[in-house]
N, C-alpha and C positions, 0 to 999 in steps of 0.2 A: 506494501499500501503506500502513498503516495502522502508526507507526508507537510510539503512546500506551500509556500504564501501566494497567493494571485503572481505577489513582484518581482518574485526568484522566477513560479514556473515561468511568466510570458519570456525574462530574461536566457531560461536552457532557452524556450522554442524558439527567439527570435533571428538568430544566426538559419536556422531549415526553412520559414518563411518566405515566399514571394510573390508580389505582387498579381493580383489574377488578371488585372490587367494586361499587362506587359513582358511579365514573365521575371521581376526583376527585384535585388534586392531589398528587403522595407530598414526603416531606422526613426528610433524614436525622433520626434518634431518635440511632443513637450510629452508631459506627463500620462493626457490623455488620448496620445495623438502617434498616428505612423505615418510616414510616408516614402513614399515607393524613390528608390535610387534615378529610375530610368525614366518615368514618365512624369511622375509625381504626382501622384495619387493620392489621396489623404483619405484613411481609414480611422474611424473610432477605434480607442479600446472601452471598454464597457463592465466596468469593474477588474480587472486586470485579461479581461477576457478581447483581443482582435475581436473584429467584425470586420473578417475581408470577403465582401459579394461584391459580384458585378456592378457596375453601374445603374444597366437597368433593374438590377433587383432591391426593391423596398426590405428594410431591415425588418423582420420578423414579431423579434422584441422577446419578450424570455418567458422560456418555458418549464411549466410548474408541471408535478407529477402530484393525484391525489392519490391514497391509500387502494381506494380498489379499480387502479387502470392501470393490472399488471402490461401491456403490450411496449409502454414508454419507456418498464425498469424492469423489462429479462433478462435475467444473469445472463452471464455468458454460460455457453454453452461448456460441458468437456471440451471438446475439439478444441474449443479456442483459449480456452485457458490453458492448456497445454501448447498452444502455439505461442501463448503470452511466456512462460516459462521458460522455452526454451531456445526464446530471444531474447534471455536479459539485455544483453550486451549490444543492444541496436534497441531502435524507434522498433516500434509498434502502431496502423492504423486504425482506431474504430471510428471508423465508416458508421454515420448515423445512431447514436454511441447512445440517443436519447439521454435521459434524467435515471442515469444510474448512480447508485446511491455511495460508490468507491473510485477511487484514484489510485495507477497503479501506477509508478515512474517511469515504468517504458512505457505506456500505453500516452496515445495523442487523441484525445475524446474531437471528433470535430459532427457535428450537428449545425444543420438550420435553427433549430432557434438554440439560447442559453440556459441552459437545461449549468444546475449548481453545477454539474462536473467538470461540465466544458469544457475544451480549452482553446478551443477555433472553434467561431460562427465561421460556416462559409457552405456553399455548395458542394456535391457530386461533381459535378461535371465540369469546374473549374478546381479543382484544389487549388488552394494555394501554398502549394509549398516547388521545394527544389528536386528539378532530379534525381532519380534514386535516394531517397532518403532514408527509406524503410525497409524494413529487413521483412514486413507479414503483415495483411492487411483482412482485418476481421470486415466481416458487415452480416450483423442479423438484424431480419425479416425487416431491409431497407431497401432493398431495391424496387417492392410492390409498390411503393411511395415516389419513385423517380420518373420526371419528365423525360428523362435522354435515359437513359439505361445502358445506351451504347457508350455515347460520350465517355458516361462513368467508369465504363468498364477501361477504357480507355487512357485514362487520367493515372486510374490507379496503376496500371501500366508503365505509364512513364514516372510514378513514384518510386515504383516498387525494383529493389535493385534486379538486378538480375541475379537469378538464382529463387530469388525468393516466393512466399508462399502469399498465395489468397485465399482464404475463404471468405464463403455465402454465400449463407442462406438465405433463402426468397420464399412468397408465399406461390401456392398452386393452387388445391382446392380450399380458399378459408373466405370470408365471408365481406362486405365492404368495410372497411375498415380506416384507426388511423386519420392526423387531421395536419398539414390540411387538405390535401388531396391521397388516395388508392389509384393508381392509375394501371398495374400489371400484374397479374400471377400467371404468371409464370413455369411453364412444364418444364421436364428435366432437357427436350431439346429446344427448350428457346434456351433458356440458360446457358447452357453449350455454347450456343448460336453467339448469345453476349460475348462468354471468352474465347471466340472464337483461335481470337492473336495469343494465345497461353497453350502452351502442355497444360493438356487438365489429366492428367494425371486420377481420379477417380472421382464420380459424380453417382449421385444416389438418394437416398430415403433415408436422413440420422431418425434414432428414436423415437426423438421428441415432434417429427416429421410424421409418424403414423397414421393411415386414416381414421384411426377412430376419434384420433384427437380432434378431426378437420370435424368429423359425424358428431363429438362431443359440444363442440362450438356452436355448432352450425344450432343443433338441438336444444340448445343454455338458451340460446336467442329466438328458436322459436317462441319454445315457449315459455321467453317471460316477458314478447310481445303478445301474447293473447288473452285471454279473460280467465280470470279464472277455472271458471264452469268449463273451457275450456280444456283449458289446461289439462282440470282431471282429469276429463273426459277421453283424452288422449292417452296420456299419463296410466288409465287404467283399459285402457283396453289393448290389446296383442299385440305385437310390432305385427305379424301375422299378416294380422287383419286390416291394419294399417293400408299397409303394402296391397293387398286382395284387393281394396278397394279402390288405389288409385292406379292399378293398374288394370282394372274394368274403367274405370273414371275415361281415362287413355283411349281404351280402343270403344270411348263413347258405349260401354252396356254398365252401365253405375245399375245399383239394386236400392231397391228400403235401407236396407242396413246399412247401408257403403252413406244418406243423406246425412248421417249425424255426422259423420269421421271427417266425411270432406267438410261439412259447414264449421266446426272446428280449423278447417288447413284454410279456408280461406278465408278466414279472417283476422289473417295479418294484415295491420293497419298500412294503407298503403302507399306511407311515407317511406315504411319501412319494406316495402318486395321488393328496393334496390342495395338489401343489406345483401340476401339469401339470393338472389333473383339465377337460375340457371344462364340464367342470359342479357342483355341489352342490344337494342335497337337504335336508330336512327337514319334520315330521313333529311336528308339537304339540297339544297339546292347550288346547285353551282353562279358565286358569281360571275361578273364579266372578266373577263382576261387580260392581262397587261405581257403585253411581248416587247418588254424592254428587251433591250442587247444584255446578257449577260457577263457579268465582272470576269475577264481572262484570273487564270491564278498563274503566279510567280511563286519562284523557289524563296523571293521571300514573306512571303505570306502568311503569317500566321497559322498553327493547323487548325486550331478554336476560332478564328477570325470567322469564315463563319458561323460557328455557334454564337457568338455575339450578337451578329448583327440580327441572326433567329432572334434569339431573345429580344434584345431590343426593337426587331418588326414586333413580336407580340406583345409587351411591354405597350408599346407606343397603343396598341389596339385596345388593350382593355382602359389603359387610361381614358384614351380618345371614346370611349363606352360611354366611362366613369365623368367625363367633362360633360353628355353630350343629356346623363340624365339627371347632372348636378342642374345645370342649367335649367333643363323644363321643369323643376320642384321652384331651383326661384323664381324662374318665370310665375309659375302659379300660387308663391308667397306670397310676389308683388301686385299678385292680383286681390288673394287675399288683403293684403293692407290699405289696397285702394278702396274695400267694399269699408272695412272697418274705420277707415277714413272721412267715406263720405256716412255714414251710419253717424258716430260719433260728433261729429261736425253738423251732422242736424237734429240730434239730443242733445248731445255732451261737452258743447264749442269752447266752454271752458275747459275743460277735463284736457281736451282734445289740444289747447296748444300746448297745458301740465303735458299733455303726452311725450307731447315734440321738442318740445326742450331738454327733456329728459335726456330722449333717445337720442338725440344732437352729440350729451358728451358722452357717449357707449359709444354708437353706430359710426366709422370712417364713410362719408362718402364716395362712392363707388364714382366714375369717369363717367360715369353717362350721366349722373344727379350732378356732378360737375359742369359737365358743360351745357344743360338745360340753368342752372341757377346762372352762370354769368351768362348768359344768352337773355332768362328776364332781365337783370339789371341789366344792362347795354342799353334791351327797351327802351326799361326805364329813364336812361338819361337823355336816349333819342328825342320819344312821345311826350308830348305838351302835358303838365298834372294833371289838366281834366279828362285828357283822353283816356292817360291811364287809371285813373277815378271809372271812370266809363268801366273801360274790359273788364278790372275785379270786378265792378258788380255784375256784368252780365256773367263774369265767370260762377262768381256764387250762389245766380239764381240758376246756375243751368248744374249745380251738383245736386243745391235744395232738391229741383224737379227728378232729379236719374233717384235721387236717393228715399223720395218720396213716392215711386212709381214704386206700385206692388207688385212680390218676388210670386215667380213661377210655383203655382199649385201641383200635387203629384196627379198626373192625368190614369194613373191607376193601383191597383192597390201596389204598397208597400213590399220589397221584397227583403228591406235591411230597415230594424228596427236599432240605432243608434243610443242608449241608455247612460246618460252621462248625468254624476255630481260637480253643478258648478263649482268652486267658489273663487273665480279671477275671470272679473270683466272682458278683460283682451281674451285672455286662454277662450273662455267662451264665443266669443266673436269671430277667433280665427275659426273655431271647429261648426260655428253656424255656416261662416261663409263658402269651406269649404266643403261643405255639403250642399250647398245652393247651387256652388256652382261645378258637382258631376254634370258627365254627361249619361248617367242614364238618372229620373228622375223619381226613380219609384220606391221612396224612405221615408223614414218618421223619425223623429229628436224626442226623445223623451227624454224629459229634465227631473230630477227628485228635488224637490226643497231639502232644505239639512238648516240644524240650530244654525251653526256659524255664521251662515250664507251672513255677505251684507244687502246692507236695501240696495245700495247698483247695481248688484247682483240681480238679487228681486227683479228688479228695475226692465234688467234687461232680457228677463225668463221673460218677459209680460209681453216687450214691444217686440222678441222676435215671434211670439207663439200670435203675436196680430199680424205680423209682418208677413208671416207664412203659418198656412193653413196646416203644415206639414207639422208642425213644432207643438207639441201637449206640455202642460208639468205637472206632475202629478205632490197633489198638498204636501206638507210637512207630515200628517198624520200619519197618512195610508203610505209616504216614503218611510219617515219610524218605522212604521208594520213590520214593513217588507221586509227595511234590514234585521228588525231584531228577532222572524222569522226565517230568516236568510230562506227566502225567496226573491223572485228577482218579479219587478213587475210587469201585467198583463202586456203585448205588446201583435200590432195586428201584422209584423212583414213576418214573412219566414226563417227568417236568419234573424239573429242578435246579437248586439258588436258592445263591451260593454267597455269603453274611455275612460283611460285616464284622462287628469288633468292636462292642457297643452298640448293634448293631443291633435291633426288634422290630417286628411284623408288626402293622398292626390287624386285633381281631377275626375281618372278616370277608372278608381279603385273599383266602383261600386259594378260599371260595365263590366270590369275584369271578373267579379267573385259573380256575377250572374252566369255571365258569359259559361266558367266552372263549372255552376251548381246545375243548371239546365243540362251542360252536357256528362254529367254525373250526379243522377237523380239519388243512385245513396249518398251520398257525402255526409255526415251529418256537420263538421266542422272544419274549418277552412280556416289557415296559417300564409302572413306573406311578412318579408322584410318589410325593415322599418328604418330611416337613422334618428339621429335623436343628437338635439343640442342643447347645453344646460346654458340661458342666458346671466342668471345670475352668478356666476361666475367670470364674466366675462367674453365667453366662449360667444362663436356664430359662427365655427364649421360644426357642419354636421357629419357627426358616425356613424356609419353605417354599421345595420344591424343583420344578423341573419336568425334564421327565429327557433333555430335548434341548438344554438350556441347560447347555453349565460352572457347577458350583456357585461359589459368591462365594468360600468357602473355599478357599484353596488350601493350610491346616495338613487339610485332608479328606483323601486323595487316595485311599480308601476307595469317598470316597461313590457313581461311578457305577458300584462294581462291585454294589455292593446293589440297583438299577432292573432288575438282565441276573435273568429265568427262563428260564434254556436246555431244548430239551428234549433229557435222557439221552439218550445214548450209552457205552454202555462200554469207556472204556480210554480216551474223549477228553480233548484239553486242554481247561483252560480257557477259556471264552468271551476272547479277553480285552476289556479296561474302551474301549480306541478304536471297535470290533464295537457299543459301544454308539449311539457319534452318527453311526457309517455303513458295518452289517452289509452292505453290499452285495450283493445276490440274492436276501436271509434274507427266510420271510415273519417280516417282524415286529409286531403288535399291539404298540395305545397304549391300555392305561386313566387317562383324566383328571382321578384319582384318586388322594388320599393313600392309601398302599394300606405307608408302611412308616414309622413314624419310626428317627433315628441321633440316639444321643445318645453324649457322649464323657464317658465315669465318671471320677471320683475313683477310685484307685485303691487306698482305706483298704482295701477288704475282703478283698483276696488279704493284704494283708501282714499285717494282724491275723491270721487268721486263723489 
């Protein structure tokens, strides 16, 4: 075992490191920074761990391992321990070490995440080490997570000394697992193909790779994801009966006795199917083709140049998609802000001025706002004062006319009932206008009264009910009775969504939910991605959240509740947040798109109205 401090460990490793961009040596620029002696690239050092990633890749962050997560912290196999012991006189590379609990003096642990014992953060397809550095390379359950496994095999050959040994274990029949990606399950033939440039002296199945462990893993997940009743039925049914029922079903000859068995097997939630699926499919459209001349290869071209170019292209495409999504969200938020301004200008003109003064201290004007401000200032200087006053009066009259115009009401029975207990006028206003702007009008907004609500919030609830017939309030006595009994309010729609304070919907959100529900009528619940912004801490950047991962914000306990759109049942209790992560037999559908925005607002409007 190793007792080195992070500083002494980095000092020992520095002569072995190489720039992932050009391959030159690295040197200390400052206590927390390394610089390439060749291309002058700068790399950070986090808590003594150098982060040596290609320039097109963002730093994933710190890795943590929970007590019930054996996938990322599995110990070394007996064969790996023998290799480590046999090469005490040299360096051994542990590629994709994960969250191991120990460190060995002669083992360099690398991973894409900065786990506690990791020595270097890097990617497997651009190893930041000099040629012929290692006497051995071991990798356990990593290659299935690599996007470019053949590049990783080529990099292993580069950093491995002639005659050095590589011991690679990877997945074949395993459920989809790991974060952030699980790309490949390789056969023995596929693994040998990746390492075809090596002299393979043995390949096959280790004892810990026996099919019984694959069967155990599959059955464990299968039984864990269905309801207790279905689990008990399958556990009590003889294995022969289960196999016979599947055989007859596959031949189209299922019998009545097979129905309970097949129903239990079919109860696996929809979002869990890909974890254990027998196969996956894709249907794709061929886009327009580019016939640009290929770049000629020269002797001076780095063998990894093509890898870098491809990585940059993929990163640019992903960033472009994210920017388009962010721009659309900003445009929607701008529209909602305009609606809120018109509403406040009509009903609370003094509060609007106070609010805008407060916001101006927090939000920096964007480029287009500055241009607009300068244009108005210039116009005011050029036109006479009387003309300027007349223009302002006409603009104010137009805004009042727009604000007083009745908002549309639903022309069909609502699909979605949105339930909200408001406590902040600004947040309620944003939620309301995000609903008004929906491309699908079949919704209702159910507002629950609560004792702690201010007079301003109650006024706003009344205003919105008057402005739009799709809004209704539940009196405080009824709302309190519902909360005490743990039941949900009676709603008219097919689905119900309980929104936390500060949540808004993308303008196409309900349309997306309707489309999915109609195409899959058995769907009980729908989840989707969202983003989160905390304005109370001065933040204005939306953080994307994926619905099956715990949010990184511990101070946002209601974030998960935002994601659950459950089929409405009169008098039923609200769906527990835990059910989102593990809905036990529910027909849950997932839309991999940001449909909700969650922002923690400052409460200045509620206190000043």
